[in-house]
C-alpha positions in Angstrom: 154.9 118.9 145.4 152.9 119.1 142.2 152.3 116.3 139.8 152.8 116.9 136.2 149.6 116.4 134.2 149.8 115.0 130.7 146.5 116.2 129.1 147.1 114.4 125.8 144.7 111.7 124.7 145.9 108.3 126.1 145.8 104.9 124.4 142.5 103.9 126.0 140.7 107.1 124.9 142.1 106.6 121.3 140.9 103.0 121.3 137.4 104.0 122.5 137.2 106.8 119.9 138.2 104.4 117.1 135.5 101.8 117.9 132.7 101.5 115.5 130.8 98.8 117.4 128.9 99.6 120.6 130.3 98.5 123.9 129.1 98.1 127.5 130.6 100.4 130.1 131.2 98.0 133.0 131.9 100.9 135.4 128.2 101.9 135.4 126.4 101.1 138.6 122.9 101.6 137.3 121.8 98.7 135.1 119.1 100.8 133.5 121.7 103.3 132.3 123.8 100.5 130.8 121.0 99.7 128.3 120.9 96.1 129.2 118.0 94.2 127.7 116.3 93.5 131.0 112.5 93.6 131.1 109.8 92.4 133.4 108.9 89.8 130.8 112.4 88.4 130.8 112.6 88.4 134.6 109.1 88.2 135.9 110.1 87.6 139.5 112.6 90.5 139.5 111.6 93.6 141.5 111.3 96.9 139.8 114.6 98.8 139.9 113.9 102.1 141.7 117.1 103.3 143.4 117.0 105.9 146.2 120.1 108.2 146.1 120.0 108.2 149.9 120.3 104.4 150.1 117.9 101.6 150.6 115.0 102.7 152.8 115.0 99.6 155.0 118.7 99.9 155.6 118.5 103.6 156.5 115.6 102.8 158.9 117.7 100.1 160.6 120.7 102.4 161.0 118.5 105.2 162.2 116.9 103.0 164.8 120.3 101.9 166.0 121.6 105.5 166.2 118.4 106.9 167.6 117.9 109.4 164.7 115.4 109.9 162.0 115.9 107.9 158.8 115.9 111.2 156.9 119.2 112.0 158.7 120.9 108.9 157.4 122.5 108.5 153.9 124.1 105.2 152.9 126.4 104.9 149.9 128.1 101.9 148.4 131.6 103.4 148.2 133.6 106.5 149.1 133.8 107.5 145.4 130.0 107.4 145.2 129.6 109.3 148.5 
């Protein structure tokens, strides 16, 4: 069975196109891509944000040790959509 697709612009797309003020996309998972005003001066104790697309190194090492494989063979993601 095929689902009929309506490719016309929907109400949300029209509302976003009509905006004149900037907005924050809350679906972004990378805070540096969101343009949030976070700096080392504002958060001096905060670590530097340096994401690894394969997942956090320490977590990959732990999973690799448990599975008896190299950490390079392990990829961890936060969701199925991201994976």
